[in-house]
N, C-alpha and C positions, 0 to 999 in steps of 0.2 A: 482821544488820548487823555489819559489821566494826568491831572495837574495837582501837585501836592505842595503846600507851603513848607518852608524850611523846618519849622518846629515839628510839624507832623512827620516830615521825612526823617528827622532825627529819631523820633520815638518809634517809628515803624520801619527803620532802615532795613533790617534783616528780611522782613516780609517783602518789601518793595524790590530789593535786589534779587530775591528769589524769583519774583514775578517777572522782572526784567530779563533774567537769565532764561526764562521759559518763553521769551518772545514778546512780553507785554511792556514795551518801552513806556517811560513816564517823564514828565517835566517837573522840575523843582522850581518853585516861584518864591520871590521875596516881595512882600507887600503887594501881592497880586501880579507882579511883573515876572514873566518867565525868565529864568536865569540859565538853566542847563537842562539838557535832555539826556536821560540815562537810557542807553540802548544795549542790547546783548552783544557780546563779541562773537564774531564768526569762529567756528571751530578752528579754522586755519590760523587765526590770530592768537589762540591760546596755545602756548608752547610749554613743554616740560623742560625743566632745568637739568634733569638727570642726563648726564653724558654730553652736555652742550659743548665741552671742549675736547671731545674725543679726537685723538690724532694731532692735537695742537702742540703737545710737548711729550718728552720721554723722561720717565723716572728711572734712574740707573738702578740696577739690581742691588748695588751696595749702598743705597742712599742712607741707610741707617748706620753705616759705618764711616761715612764721610767725616773728616776732621776729627775722628775719634781721639787721636793722639793729642791734638791741640786742646780739645775739650777736657781730656783727662789732666793735662798739665795745668789748665786753668783751675780745676777743682783742687789740685794738689798744691797750688801756689807756686809752681815752677815757672809759670808764664804770667807776666804782669799785664 
């Protein structure tokens, strides 16, 4: 397994991460001492944020009209 020192990892991070994503894990070392291992995520661990709260709440059909009178009064200075 490839071992890379921190300085080289910083300068080559994009390439190293791409290789890790393709299955080539690597170790980052500091002063020759291994510190962390970078491994690819399983496809099951990678989730999409789109629609993550589907069904968790309901937006009323008139949400853009809610408190309209109060907001109008605030703009007109009728409500302090």
